[in-house]
mmCIF file of the C-alpha atoms, coordinates in Angstrom:
data_MODEL
# 
_entry.id   MODEL 
# 
loop_
_atom_site.group_PDB 
_atom_site.id 
_atom_site.type_symbol 
_atom_site.label_atom_id 
_atom_site.label_alt_id 
_atom_site.label_comp_id 
_atom_site.label_asym_id 
_atom_site.label_entity_id 
_atom_site.label_seq_id 
_atom_site.pdbx_PDB_ins_code 
_atom_site.Cartn_x 
_atom_site.Cartn_y 
_atom_site.Cartn_z 
_atom_site.occupancy 
_atom_site.B_iso_or_equiv 
_atom_site.pdbx_formal_charge 
_atom_site.auth_seq_id 
_atom_site.auth_comp_id 
_atom_site.auth_asym_id 
_atom_site.auth_atom_id 
_atom_site.pdbx_PDB_model_num 
ATOM 1   C CA . UNK A 1 1   ? -26.277 1.342   -29.911 1.00 0.00 ? 1   UNK A CA 1 
ATOM 2   C CA . UNK A 1 2   ? -22.881 1.410   -31.189 1.00 0.00 ? 2   UNK A CA 1 
ATOM 3   C CA . UNK A 1 3   ? -20.224 -0.097  -28.772 1.00 0.00 ? 3   UNK A CA 1 
ATOM 4   C CA . UNK A 1 4   ? -17.354 1.978   -29.895 1.00 0.00 ? 4   UNK A CA 1 
ATOM 5   C CA . UNK A 1 5   ? -19.282 5.135   -28.302 1.00 0.00 ? 5   UNK A CA 1 
ATOM 6   C CA . UNK A 1 6   ? -17.316 3.897   -25.265 1.00 0.00 ? 6   UNK A CA 1 
ATOM 7   C CA . UNK A 1 7   ? -13.703 4.178   -25.315 1.00 0.00 ? 7   UNK A CA 1 
ATOM 8   C CA . UNK A 1 8   ? -12.763 1.078   -23.684 1.00 0.00 ? 8   UNK A CA 1 
ATOM 9   C CA . UNK A 1 9   ? -14.778 -1.051  -25.920 1.00 0.00 ? 9   UNK A CA 1 
ATOM 10  C CA . UNK A 1 10  ? -13.717 0.608   -29.083 1.00 0.00 ? 10  UNK A CA 1 
ATOM 11  C CA . UNK A 1 11  ? -10.076 0.261   -27.802 1.00 0.00 ? 11  UNK A CA 1 
ATOM 12  C CA . UNK A 1 12  ? -10.670 -3.962  -28.252 1.00 0.00 ? 12  UNK A CA 1 
ATOM 13  C CA . UNK A 1 13  ? -9.348  -5.552  -31.174 1.00 0.00 ? 13  UNK A CA 1 
ATOM 14  C CA . UNK A 1 14  ? -11.953 -5.609  -34.084 1.00 0.00 ? 14  UNK A CA 1 
ATOM 15  C CA . UNK A 1 15  ? -12.360 -9.551  -33.919 1.00 0.00 ? 15  UNK A CA 1 
ATOM 16  C CA . UNK A 1 16  ? -12.924 -9.514  -30.094 1.00 0.00 ? 16  UNK A CA 1 
ATOM 17  C CA . UNK A 1 17  ? -15.355 -6.453  -30.387 1.00 0.00 ? 17  UNK A CA 1 
ATOM 18  C CA . UNK A 1 18  ? -17.447 -8.184  -32.830 1.00 0.00 ? 18  UNK A CA 1 
ATOM 19  C CA . UNK A 1 19  ? -17.402 -11.622 -30.609 1.00 0.00 ? 19  UNK A CA 1 
ATOM 20  C CA . UNK A 1 20  ? -18.586 -9.455  -27.924 1.00 0.00 ? 20  UNK A CA 1 
ATOM 21  C CA . UNK A 1 21  ? -21.421 -7.500  -29.730 1.00 0.00 ? 21  UNK A CA 1 
ATOM 22  C CA . UNK A 1 22  ? -24.458 -10.184 -29.167 1.00 0.00 ? 22  UNK A CA 1 
ATOM 23  C CA . UNK A 1 23  ? -23.434 -10.003 -25.267 1.00 0.00 ? 23  UNK A CA 1 
ATOM 24  C CA . UNK A 1 24  ? -23.766 -6.111  -24.714 1.00 0.00 ? 24  UNK A CA 1 
ATOM 25  C CA . UNK A 1 25  ? -27.425 -5.176  -23.987 1.00 0.00 ? 25  UNK A CA 1 
ATOM 26  C CA . UNK A 1 26  ? -28.310 -1.541  -24.393 1.00 0.00 ? 26  UNK A CA 1 
ATOM 27  C CA . UNK A 1 27  ? -29.592 0.121   -21.410 1.00 0.00 ? 27  UNK A CA 1 
ATOM 28  C CA . UNK A 1 28  ? -31.143 3.233   -20.412 1.00 0.00 ? 28  UNK A CA 1 
ATOM 29  C CA . UNK A 1 29  ? -29.410 4.920   -17.280 1.00 0.00 ? 29  UNK A CA 1 
ATOM 30  C CA . UNK A 1 30  ? -31.783 7.633   -15.809 1.00 0.00 ? 30  UNK A CA 1 
ATOM 31  C CA . UNK A 1 31  ? -30.528 10.180  -13.422 1.00 0.00 ? 31  UNK A CA 1 
ATOM 32  C CA . UNK A 1 32  ? -30.039 8.770   -9.441  1.00 0.00 ? 32  UNK A CA 1 
ATOM 33  C CA . UNK A 1 33  ? -30.443 4.956   -10.633 1.00 0.00 ? 33  UNK A CA 1 
ATOM 34  C CA . UNK A 1 34  ? -28.309 2.819   -8.274  1.00 0.00 ? 34  UNK A CA 1 
ATOM 35  C CA . UNK A 1 35  ? -26.490 0.040   -10.230 1.00 0.00 ? 35  UNK A CA 1 
ATOM 36  C CA . UNK A 1 36  ? -25.181 -1.406  -7.077  1.00 0.00 ? 36  UNK A CA 1 
ATOM 37  C CA . UNK A 1 37  ? -24.939 -0.921  -3.324  1.00 0.00 ? 37  UNK A CA 1 
ATOM 38  C CA . UNK A 1 38  ? -22.141 -1.669  -0.918  1.00 0.00 ? 38  UNK A CA 1 
ATOM 39  C CA . UNK A 1 39  ? -21.628 -5.324  -0.240  1.00 0.00 ? 39  UNK A CA 1 
ATOM 40  C CA . UNK A 1 40  ? -23.896 -6.447  -3.262  1.00 0.00 ? 40  UNK A CA 1 
ATOM 41  C CA . UNK A 1 41  ? -22.696 -8.832  -5.689  1.00 0.00 ? 41  UNK A CA 1 
ATOM 42  C CA . UNK A 1 42  ? -22.716 -7.799  -9.149  1.00 0.00 ? 42  UNK A CA 1 
ATOM 43  C CA . UNK A 1 43  ? -24.631 -9.494  -12.022 1.00 0.00 ? 43  UNK A CA 1 
ATOM 44  C CA . UNK A 1 44  ? -23.194 -7.173  -14.613 1.00 0.00 ? 44  UNK A CA 1 
ATOM 45  C CA . UNK A 1 45  ? -20.539 -4.759  -15.838 1.00 0.00 ? 45  UNK A CA 1 
ATOM 46  C CA . UNK A 1 46  ? -21.550 -1.520  -17.528 1.00 0.00 ? 46  UNK A CA 1 
ATOM 47  C CA . UNK A 1 47  ? -20.031 0.534   -20.247 1.00 0.00 ? 47  UNK A CA 1 
ATOM 48  C CA . UNK A 1 48  ? -21.716 3.913   -20.176 1.00 0.00 ? 48  UNK A CA 1 
ATOM 49  C CA . UNK A 1 49  ? -21.806 5.636   -23.585 1.00 0.00 ? 49  UNK A CA 1 
ATOM 50  C CA . UNK A 1 50  ? -23.942 8.858   -22.630 1.00 0.00 ? 50  UNK A CA 1 
ATOM 51  C CA . UNK A 1 51  ? -24.380 8.590   -18.935 1.00 0.00 ? 51  UNK A CA 1 
ATOM 52  C CA . UNK A 1 52  ? -22.008 9.534   -16.075 1.00 0.00 ? 52  UNK A CA 1 
ATOM 53  C CA . UNK A 1 53  ? -21.734 7.126   -13.134 1.00 0.00 ? 53  UNK A CA 1 
ATOM 54  C CA . UNK A 1 54  ? -20.608 7.992   -9.661  1.00 0.00 ? 54  UNK A CA 1 
ATOM 55  C CA . UNK A 1 55  ? -18.696 5.795   -7.537  1.00 0.00 ? 55  UNK A CA 1 
ATOM 56  C CA . UNK A 1 56  ? -19.790 6.665   -3.821  1.00 0.00 ? 56  UNK A CA 1 
ATOM 57  C CA . UNK A 1 57  ? -18.388 5.650   -0.448  1.00 0.00 ? 57  UNK A CA 1 
ATOM 58  C CA . UNK A 1 58  ? -21.011 5.501   2.131   1.00 0.00 ? 58  UNK A CA 1 
ATOM 59  C CA . UNK A 1 59  ? -20.916 5.981   5.945   1.00 0.00 ? 59  UNK A CA 1 
ATOM 60  C CA . UNK A 1 60  ? -22.782 4.348   8.482   1.00 0.00 ? 60  UNK A CA 1 
ATOM 61  C CA . UNK A 1 61  ? -24.684 7.130   9.086   1.00 0.00 ? 61  UNK A CA 1 
ATOM 62  C CA . UNK A 1 62  ? -25.824 7.703   5.246   1.00 0.00 ? 62  UNK A CA 1 
ATOM 63  C CA . UNK A 1 63  ? -23.057 10.354  4.479   1.00 0.00 ? 63  UNK A CA 1 
ATOM 64  C CA . UNK A 1 64  ? -21.356 9.795   1.449   1.00 0.00 ? 64  UNK A CA 1 
ATOM 65  C CA . UNK A 1 65  ? -18.861 11.038  -0.718  1.00 0.00 ? 65  UNK A CA 1 
ATOM 66  C CA . UNK A 1 66  ? -17.468 10.496  -4.338  1.00 0.00 ? 66  UNK A CA 1 
ATOM 67  C CA . UNK A 1 67  ? -14.401 8.548   -5.119  1.00 0.00 ? 67  UNK A CA 1 
ATOM 68  C CA . UNK A 1 68  ? -14.588 8.398   -8.810  1.00 0.00 ? 68  UNK A CA 1 
ATOM 69  C CA . UNK A 1 69  ? -16.637 9.225   -11.728 1.00 0.00 ? 69  UNK A CA 1 
ATOM 70  C CA . UNK A 1 70  ? -17.157 7.108   -15.060 1.00 0.00 ? 70  UNK A CA 1 
ATOM 71  C CA . UNK A 1 71  ? -18.415 7.825   -18.628 1.00 0.00 ? 71  UNK A CA 1 
ATOM 72  C CA . UNK A 1 72  ? -17.704 6.745   -21.865 1.00 0.00 ? 72  UNK A CA 1 
ATOM 73  C CA . UNK A 1 73  ? -14.090 6.432   -21.040 1.00 0.00 ? 73  UNK A CA 1 
ATOM 74  C CA . UNK A 1 74  ? -14.740 3.265   -18.936 1.00 0.00 ? 74  UNK A CA 1 
ATOM 75  C CA . UNK A 1 75  ? -16.554 0.920   -17.089 1.00 0.00 ? 75  UNK A CA 1 
ATOM 76  C CA . UNK A 1 76  ? -18.488 0.103   -13.892 1.00 0.00 ? 76  UNK A CA 1 
ATOM 77  C CA . UNK A 1 77  ? -17.888 -3.181  -12.166 1.00 0.00 ? 77  UNK A CA 1 
ATOM 78  C CA . UNK A 1 78  ? -14.149 -3.661  -11.817 1.00 0.00 ? 78  UNK A CA 1 
ATOM 79  C CA . UNK A 1 79  ? -14.589 -6.252  -9.018  1.00 0.00 ? 79  UNK A CA 1 
ATOM 80  C CA . UNK A 1 80  ? -15.878 -8.639  -11.734 1.00 0.00 ? 80  UNK A CA 1 
ATOM 81  C CA . UNK A 1 81  ? -12.373 -9.188  -13.015 1.00 0.00 ? 81  UNK A CA 1 
ATOM 82  C CA . UNK A 1 82  ? -10.376 -8.303  -10.009 1.00 0.00 ? 82  UNK A CA 1 
ATOM 83  C CA . UNK A 1 83  ? -11.685 -11.349 -8.061  1.00 0.00 ? 83  UNK A CA 1 
ATOM 84  C CA . UNK A 1 84  ? -13.783 -9.584  -5.221  1.00 0.00 ? 84  UNK A CA 1 
ATOM 85  C CA . UNK A 1 85  ? -17.127 -10.154 -6.813  1.00 0.00 ? 85  UNK A CA 1 
ATOM 86  C CA . UNK A 1 86  ? -18.472 -7.312  -4.668  1.00 0.00 ? 86  UNK A CA 1 
ATOM 87  C CA . UNK A 1 87  ? -17.364 -3.733  -3.462  1.00 0.00 ? 87  UNK A CA 1 
ATOM 88  C CA . UNK A 1 88  ? -17.642 -1.504  -0.474  1.00 0.00 ? 88  UNK A CA 1 
ATOM 89  C CA . UNK A 1 89  ? -19.041 1.468   -2.829  1.00 0.00 ? 89  UNK A CA 1 
ATOM 90  C CA . UNK A 1 90  ? -22.293 2.689   -4.352  1.00 0.00 ? 90  UNK A CA 1 
ATOM 91  C CA . UNK A 1 91  ? -22.669 3.061   -7.899  1.00 0.00 ? 91  UNK A CA 1 
ATOM 92  C CA . UNK A 1 92  ? -25.173 5.549   -8.899  1.00 0.00 ? 92  UNK A CA 1 
ATOM 93  C CA . UNK A 1 93  ? -26.299 7.432   -12.194 1.00 0.00 ? 93  UNK A CA 1 
ATOM 94  C CA . UNK A 1 94  ? -24.724 11.021  -12.093 1.00 0.00 ? 94  UNK A CA 1 
ATOM 95  C CA . UNK A 1 95  ? -26.068 12.332  -15.296 1.00 0.00 ? 95  UNK A CA 1 
ATOM 96  C CA . UNK A 1 96  ? -28.699 10.402  -17.216 1.00 0.00 ? 96  UNK A CA 1 
ATOM 97  C CA . UNK A 1 97  ? -27.968 8.948   -20.437 1.00 0.00 ? 97  UNK A CA 1 
ATOM 98  C CA . UNK A 1 98  ? -27.353 5.262   -21.787 1.00 0.00 ? 98  UNK A CA 1 
ATOM 99  C CA . UNK A 1 99  ? -24.865 2.489   -22.011 1.00 0.00 ? 99  UNK A CA 1 
ATOM 100 C CA . UNK A 1 100 ? -24.211 -1.343  -22.498 1.00 0.00 ? 100 UNK A CA 1 
ATOM 101 C CA . UNK A 1 101 ? -24.196 -3.997  -20.286 1.00 0.00 ? 101 UNK A CA 1 
ATOM 102 C CA . UNK A 1 102 ? -22.837 -7.498  -19.979 1.00 0.00 ? 102 UNK A CA 1 
ATOM 103 C CA . UNK A 1 103 ? -23.440 -10.415 -17.853 1.00 0.00 ? 103 UNK A CA 1 
ATOM 104 C CA . UNK A 1 104 ? -20.974 -11.406 -15.223 1.00 0.00 ? 104 UNK A CA 1 
ATOM 105 C CA . UNK A 1 105 ? -20.615 -14.812 -16.214 1.00 0.00 ? 105 UNK A CA 1 
ATOM 106 C CA . UNK A 1 106 ? -20.115 -14.290 -19.807 1.00 0.00 ? 106 UNK A CA 1 
ATOM 107 C CA . UNK A 1 107 ? -17.527 -11.270 -19.190 1.00 0.00 ? 107 UNK A CA 1 
ATOM 108 C CA . UNK A 1 108 ? -15.546 -13.727 -16.918 1.00 0.00 ? 108 UNK A CA 1 
ATOM 109 C CA . UNK A 1 109 ? -15.768 -16.290 -19.949 1.00 0.00 ? 109 UNK A CA 1 
ATOM 110 C CA . UNK A 1 110 ? -14.718 -14.075 -22.572 1.00 0.00 ? 110 UNK A CA 1 
ATOM 111 C CA . UNK A 1 111 ? -11.578 -12.806 -20.283 1.00 0.00 ? 111 UNK A CA 1 
ATOM 112 C CA . UNK A 1 112 ? -10.636 -16.718 -20.024 1.00 0.00 ? 112 UNK A CA 1 
ATOM 113 C CA . UNK A 1 113 ? -10.130 -16.699 -23.427 1.00 0.00 ? 113 UNK A CA 1 
ATOM 114 C CA . UNK A 1 114 ? -8.152  -13.466 -24.058 1.00 0.00 ? 114 UNK A CA 1 
ATOM 115 C CA . UNK A 1 115 ? -5.421  -12.091 -21.941 1.00 0.00 ? 115 UNK A CA 1 
ATOM 116 C CA . UNK A 1 116 ? -4.961  -8.999  -24.216 1.00 0.00 ? 116 UNK A CA 1 
ATOM 117 C CA . UNK A 1 117 ? -8.584  -7.970  -22.954 1.00 0.00 ? 117 UNK A CA 1 
ATOM 118 C CA . UNK A 1 118 ? -7.623  -8.558  -19.330 1.00 0.00 ? 118 UNK A CA 1 
ATOM 119 C CA . UNK A 1 119 ? -4.382  -6.249  -19.646 1.00 0.00 ? 119 UNK A CA 1 
ATOM 120 C CA . UNK A 1 120 ? -6.847  -3.741  -21.249 1.00 0.00 ? 120 UNK A CA 1 
ATOM 121 C CA . UNK A 1 121 ? -8.888  -3.729  -18.418 1.00 0.00 ? 121 UNK A CA 1 
ATOM 122 C CA . UNK A 1 122 ? -6.587  -3.814  -15.833 1.00 0.00 ? 122 UNK A CA 1 
ATOM 123 C CA . UNK A 1 123 ? -4.947  -0.655  -17.283 1.00 0.00 ? 123 UNK A CA 1 
ATOM 124 C CA . UNK A 1 124 ? -8.035  0.878   -16.851 1.00 0.00 ? 124 UNK A CA 1 
ATOM 125 C CA . UNK A 1 125 ? -8.063  0.092   -13.385 1.00 0.00 ? 125 UNK A CA 1 
ATOM 126 C CA . UNK A 1 126 ? -4.834  1.618   -12.886 1.00 0.00 ? 126 UNK A CA 1 
ATOM 127 C CA . UNK A 1 127 ? -6.145  4.773   -14.551 1.00 0.00 ? 127 UNK A CA 1 
ATOM 128 C CA . UNK A 1 128 ? -9.339  4.661   -11.952 1.00 0.00 ? 128 UNK A CA 1 
ATOM 129 C CA . UNK A 1 129 ? -7.358  3.987   -8.825  1.00 0.00 ? 129 UNK A CA 1 
ATOM 130 C CA . UNK A 1 130 ? -5.312  7.055   -9.866  1.00 0.00 ? 130 UNK A CA 1 
ATOM 131 C CA . UNK A 1 131 ? -8.296  8.999   -10.065 1.00 0.00 ? 131 UNK A CA 1 
ATOM 132 C CA . UNK A 1 132 ? -9.837  7.734   -6.740  1.00 0.00 ? 132 UNK A CA 1 
ATOM 133 C CA . UNK A 1 133 ? -6.296  8.576   -5.094  1.00 0.00 ? 133 UNK A CA 1 
ATOM 134 C CA . UNK A 1 134 ? -6.174  11.960  -6.526  1.00 0.00 ? 134 UNK A CA 1 
ATOM 135 C CA . UNK A 1 135 ? -10.015 12.490  -5.296  1.00 0.00 ? 135 UNK A CA 1 
ATOM 136 C CA . UNK A 1 136 ? -8.943  11.675  -1.923  1.00 0.00 ? 136 UNK A CA 1 
ATOM 137 C CA . UNK A 1 137 ? -6.012  14.073  -1.837  1.00 0.00 ? 137 UNK A CA 1 
ATOM 138 C CA . UNK A 1 138 ? -7.971  16.834  -3.468  1.00 0.00 ? 138 UNK A CA 1 
ATOM 139 C CA . UNK A 1 139 ? -11.011 16.709  -0.653  1.00 0.00 ? 139 UNK A CA 1 
ATOM 140 C CA . UNK A 1 140 ? -8.472  16.870  2.317   1.00 0.00 ? 140 UNK A CA 1 
ATOM 141 C CA . UNK A 1 141 ? -5.998  19.699  0.201   1.00 0.00 ? 141 UNK A CA 1 
ATOM 142 C CA . UNK A 1 142 ? -8.128  21.850  -1.730  1.00 0.00 ? 142 UNK A CA 1 
ATOM 143 C CA . UNK A 1 143 ? -10.816 24.410  -1.830  1.00 0.00 ? 143 UNK A CA 1 
ATOM 144 C CA . UNK A 1 144 ? -14.455 23.760  -2.301  1.00 0.00 ? 144 UNK A CA 1 
ATOM 145 C CA . UNK A 1 145 ? -14.179 25.608  -5.324  1.00 0.00 ? 145 UNK A CA 1 
ATOM 146 C CA . UNK A 1 146 ? -11.092 23.781  -6.709  1.00 0.00 ? 146 UNK A CA 1 
ATOM 147 C CA . UNK A 1 147 ? -12.981 20.401  -6.350  1.00 0.00 ? 147 UNK A CA 1 
ATOM 148 C CA . UNK A 1 148 ? -15.933 21.751  -8.098  1.00 0.00 ? 148 UNK A CA 1 
ATOM 149 C CA . UNK A 1 149 ? -13.942 22.941  -10.903 1.00 0.00 ? 149 UNK A CA 1 
ATOM 150 C CA . UNK A 1 150 ? -12.020 19.505  -11.013 1.00 0.00 ? 150 UNK A CA 1 
ATOM 151 C CA . UNK A 1 151 ? -15.527 17.772  -10.718 1.00 0.00 ? 151 UNK A CA 1 
ATOM 152 C CA . UNK A 1 152 ? -17.005 19.837  -13.547 1.00 0.00 ? 152 UNK A CA 1 
ATOM 153 C CA . UNK A 1 153 ? -14.178 19.059  -15.799 1.00 0.00 ? 153 UNK A CA 1 
ATOM 154 C CA . UNK A 1 154 ? -14.010 15.116  -15.272 1.00 0.00 ? 154 UNK A CA 1 
ATOM 155 C CA . UNK A 1 155 ? -17.584 15.222  -15.932 1.00 0.00 ? 155 UNK A CA 1 
ATOM 156 C CA . UNK A 1 156 ? -16.973 16.959  -19.079 1.00 0.00 ? 156 UNK A CA 1 
ATOM 157 C CA . UNK A 1 157 ? -14.465 14.664  -20.463 1.00 0.00 ? 157 UNK A CA 1 
ATOM 158 C CA . UNK A 1 158 ? -17.222 11.910  -19.849 1.00 0.00 ? 158 UNK A CA 1 
ATOM 159 C CA . UNK A 1 159 ? -20.021 13.586  -22.026 1.00 0.00 ? 159 UNK A CA 1 
ATOM 160 C CA . UNK A 1 160 ? -20.680 15.274  -25.505 1.00 0.00 ? 160 UNK A CA 1 
ATOM 161 C CA . UNK A 1 161 ? -21.286 18.990  -25.213 1.00 0.00 ? 161 UNK A CA 1 
ATOM 162 C CA . UNK A 1 162 ? -20.988 21.423  -22.241 1.00 0.00 ? 162 UNK A CA 1 
ATOM 163 C CA . UNK A 1 163 ? -24.326 20.975  -20.471 1.00 0.00 ? 163 UNK A CA 1 
ATOM 164 C CA . UNK A 1 164 ? -24.835 18.608  -17.106 1.00 0.00 ? 164 UNK A CA 1 
ATOM 165 C CA . UNK A 1 165 ? -28.340 17.989  -15.877 1.00 0.00 ? 165 UNK A CA 1 
ATOM 166 C CA . UNK A 1 166 ? -27.804 17.299  -11.988 1.00 0.00 ? 166 UNK A CA 1 
ATOM 167 C CA . UNK A 1 167 ? -29.884 18.168  -8.819  1.00 0.00 ? 167 UNK A CA 1 
ATOM 168 C CA . UNK A 1 168 ? -27.681 20.115  -5.899  1.00 0.00 ? 168 UNK A CA 1 
ATOM 169 C CA . UNK A 1 169 ? -28.519 17.451  -3.679  1.00 0.00 ? 169 UNK A CA 1 
ATOM 170 C CA . UNK A 1 170 ? -26.535 14.979  -5.716  1.00 0.00 ? 170 UNK A CA 1 
ATOM 171 C CA . UNK A 1 171 ? -23.730 17.126  -6.037  1.00 0.00 ? 171 UNK A CA 1 
ATOM 172 C CA . UNK A 1 172 ? -23.362 17.809  -2.595  1.00 0.00 ? 172 UNK A CA 1 
ATOM 173 C CA . UNK A 1 173 ? -23.706 14.036  -1.737  1.00 0.00 ? 173 UNK A CA 1 
ATOM 174 C CA . UNK A 1 174 ? -21.144 13.242  -4.165  1.00 0.00 ? 174 UNK A CA 1 
ATOM 175 C CA . UNK A 1 175 ? -18.583 16.119  -3.080  1.00 0.00 ? 175 UNK A CA 1 
ATOM 176 C CA . UNK A 1 176 ? -19.668 15.289  0.922   1.00 0.00 ? 176 UNK A CA 1 
ATOM 177 C CA . UNK A 1 177 ? -20.495 19.086  1.659   1.00 0.00 ? 177 UNK A CA 1 
ATOM 178 C CA . UNK A 1 178 ? -23.750 20.811  2.608   1.00 0.00 ? 178 UNK A CA 1 
ATOM 179 C CA . UNK A 1 179 ? -26.293 21.986  -0.527  1.00 0.00 ? 179 UNK A CA 1 
ATOM 180 C CA . UNK A 1 180 ? -25.398 25.564  0.448   1.00 0.00 ? 180 UNK A CA 1 
ATOM 181 C CA . UNK A 1 181 ? -21.649 25.100  0.062   1.00 0.00 ? 181 UNK A CA 1 
ATOM 182 C CA . UNK A 1 182 ? -22.713 23.671  -3.819  1.00 0.00 ? 182 UNK A CA 1 
ATOM 183 C CA . UNK A 1 183 ? -24.788 26.522  -4.494  1.00 0.00 ? 183 UNK A CA 1 
ATOM 184 C CA . UNK A 1 184 ? -22.317 29.357  -3.181  1.00 0.00 ? 184 UNK A CA 1 
ATOM 185 C CA . UNK A 1 185 ? -19.599 27.908  -4.992  1.00 0.00 ? 185 UNK A CA 1 
ATOM 186 C CA . UNK A 1 186 ? -21.659 27.166  -8.497  1.00 0.00 ? 186 UNK A CA 1 
ATOM 187 C CA . UNK A 1 187 ? -22.974 31.013  -8.114  1.00 0.00 ? 187 UNK A CA 1 
ATOM 188 C CA . UNK A 1 188 ? -19.106 32.292  -7.683  1.00 0.00 ? 188 UNK A CA 1 
ATOM 189 C CA . UNK A 1 189 ? -18.168 30.430  -10.845 1.00 0.00 ? 189 UNK A CA 1 
ATOM 190 C CA . UNK A 1 190 ? -21.052 31.939  -12.747 1.00 0.00 ? 190 UNK A CA 1 
ATOM 191 C CA . UNK A 1 191 ? -20.443 35.458  -11.525 1.00 0.00 ? 191 UNK A CA 1 
ATOM 192 C CA . UNK A 1 192 ? -17.002 34.829  -13.048 1.00 0.00 ? 192 UNK A CA 1 
ATOM 193 C CA . UNK A 1 193 ? -18.183 33.795  -16.339 1.00 0.00 ? 193 UNK A CA 1 
ATOM 194 C CA . UNK A 1 194 ? -17.148 30.024  -16.420 1.00 0.00 ? 194 UNK A CA 1 
ATOM 195 C CA . UNK A 1 195 ? -20.612 28.556  -16.429 1.00 0.00 ? 195 UNK A CA 1 
ATOM 196 C CA . UNK A 1 196 ? -24.445 29.344  -16.311 1.00 0.00 ? 196 UNK A CA 1 
ATOM 197 C CA . UNK A 1 197 ? -26.276 27.782  -13.343 1.00 0.00 ? 197 UNK A CA 1 
ATOM 198 C CA . UNK A 1 198 ? -29.857 27.384  -12.979 1.00 0.00 ? 198 UNK A CA 1 
ATOM 199 C CA . UNK A 1 199 ? -31.490 24.756  -11.054 1.00 0.00 ? 199 UNK A CA 1 
ATOM 200 C CA . UNK A 1 200 ? -30.788 21.080  -11.951 1.00 0.00 ? 200 UNK A CA 1 
ATOM 201 C CA . UNK A 1 201 ? -28.711 22.502  -14.865 1.00 0.00 ? 201 UNK A CA 1 
ATOM 202 C CA . UNK A 1 202 ? -24.845 23.536  -15.375 1.00 0.00 ? 202 UNK A CA 1 
ATOM 203 C CA . UNK A 1 203 ? -23.729 24.637  -18.621 1.00 0.00 ? 203 UNK A CA 1 
ATOM 204 C CA . UNK A 1 204 ? -19.882 25.368  -19.003 1.00 0.00 ? 204 UNK A CA 1 
ATOM 205 C CA . UNK A 1 205 ? -19.435 28.741  -20.851 1.00 0.00 ? 205 UNK A CA 1 
ATOM 206 C CA . UNK A 1 206 ? -15.364 29.009  -20.508 1.00 0.00 ? 206 UNK A CA 1 
ATOM 207 C CA . UNK A 1 207 ? -13.598 25.669  -20.323 1.00 0.00 ? 207 UNK A CA 1 
ATOM 208 C CA . UNK A 1 208 ? -10.124 27.211  -20.412 1.00 0.00 ? 208 UNK A CA 1 
ATOM 209 C CA . UNK A 1 209 ? -10.874 29.524  -17.368 1.00 0.00 ? 209 UNK A CA 1 
ATOM 210 C CA . UNK A 1 210 ? -12.208 26.455  -15.588 1.00 0.00 ? 210 UNK A CA 1 
ATOM 211 C CA . UNK A 1 211 ? -9.000  24.596  -16.146 1.00 0.00 ? 211 UNK A CA 1 
ATOM 212 C CA . UNK A 1 212 ? -6.816  27.487  -14.835 1.00 0.00 ? 212 UNK A CA 1 
ATOM 213 C CA . UNK A 1 213 ? -9.085  27.775  -12.166 1.00 0.00 ? 213 UNK A CA 1 
ATOM 214 C CA . UNK A 1 214 ? -9.066  24.062  -10.942 1.00 0.00 ? 214 UNK A CA 1 
ATOM 215 C CA . UNK A 1 215 ? -6.176  22.424  -8.619  1.00 0.00 ? 215 UNK A CA 1 
ATOM 216 C CA . UNK A 1 216 ? -3.533  20.401  -10.276 1.00 0.00 ? 216 UNK A CA 1 
ATOM 217 C CA . UNK A 1 217 ? -5.555  16.983  -9.143  1.00 0.00 ? 217 UNK A CA 1 
ATOM 218 C CA . UNK A 1 218 ? -7.475  17.345  -12.585 1.00 0.00 ? 218 UNK A CA 1 
ATOM 219 C CA . UNK A 1 219 ? -4.253  17.245  -15.131 1.00 0.00 ? 219 UNK A CA 1 
ATOM 220 C CA . UNK A 1 220 ? -2.761  14.572  -13.039 1.00 0.00 ? 220 UNK A CA 1 
ATOM 221 C CA . UNK A 1 221 ? -6.108  12.333  -13.525 1.00 0.00 ? 221 UNK A CA 1 
ATOM 222 C CA . UNK A 1 222 ? -6.113  13.113  -17.123 1.00 0.00 ? 222 UNK A CA 1 
ATOM 223 C CA . UNK A 1 223 ? -2.433  12.638  -18.125 1.00 0.00 ? 223 UNK A CA 1 
ATOM 224 C CA . UNK A 1 224 ? -2.435  9.041   -16.596 1.00 0.00 ? 224 UNK A CA 1 
ATOM 225 C CA . UNK A 1 225 ? -5.628  8.253   -18.374 1.00 0.00 ? 225 UNK A CA 1 
ATOM 226 C CA . UNK A 1 226 ? -3.952  9.579   -21.633 1.00 0.00 ? 226 UNK A CA 1 
ATOM 227 C CA . UNK A 1 227 ? -0.652  7.750   -20.988 1.00 0.00 ? 227 UNK A CA 1 
ATOM 228 C CA . UNK A 1 228 ? -2.404  4.339   -20.343 1.00 0.00 ? 228 UNK A CA 1 
ATOM 229 C CA . UNK A 1 229 ? -4.563  4.197   -23.274 1.00 0.00 ? 229 UNK A CA 1 
ATOM 230 C CA . UNK A 1 230 ? -1.619  5.544   -25.591 1.00 0.00 ? 230 UNK A CA 1 
ATOM 231 C CA . UNK A 1 231 ? -0.132  2.009   -25.105 1.00 0.00 ? 231 UNK A CA 1 
ATOM 232 C CA . UNK A 1 232 ? -0.973  -0.425  -27.812 1.00 0.00 ? 232 UNK A CA 1 
ATOM 233 C CA . UNK A 1 233 ? -2.772  -3.665  -26.988 1.00 0.00 ? 233 UNK A CA 1 
ATOM 234 C CA . UNK A 1 234 ? -0.880  -6.973  -27.499 1.00 0.00 ? 234 UNK A CA 1 
# 
């Protein structure tokens, strides 16, 4: 698998990426696979290439809500280089695909050799925190229709093509709403001609209209990612 299919790995200097290649293990990421649970110590860091990973906060009663999505733009497991070792969130595969992973101990050894790589990963973390913050604001102040549009757009940015394979239950868990609400919102977008929705499959037909229908939260997140990754490594 080509590591440059992940944008974060592709941003590494060529010499560093070549050094990393032997440590990057290809992995299949099937729909619904849990990469880590709240409080668990992370053994690997993941770089999705064609899969999308959802980061969820899980309540004591089992209810959950998505706080961020990660795809080919980034990585899963920031606590490994932030010094925390574990995290209060759950990481679950939202859209099946593939990725690469690196052993936690190897990652730490590599980061000790290169301050510029650590700065790149911290820059990504800033972008991820922006997404988390904007998600919290969106869930509090915007309609389910707007949240669904934002979620679809963020997912599309992390996929090749215009189709997502998802279950109603998984979407509902991520947005923290009832399945009936997801169905109602999706059918509303389908009636407007923005998507085609069948059981477990969403195809975006009019991305531009979807962007117009979304709240400002999507654009805030996208601009911050674009800004941070336009800064040259040094």
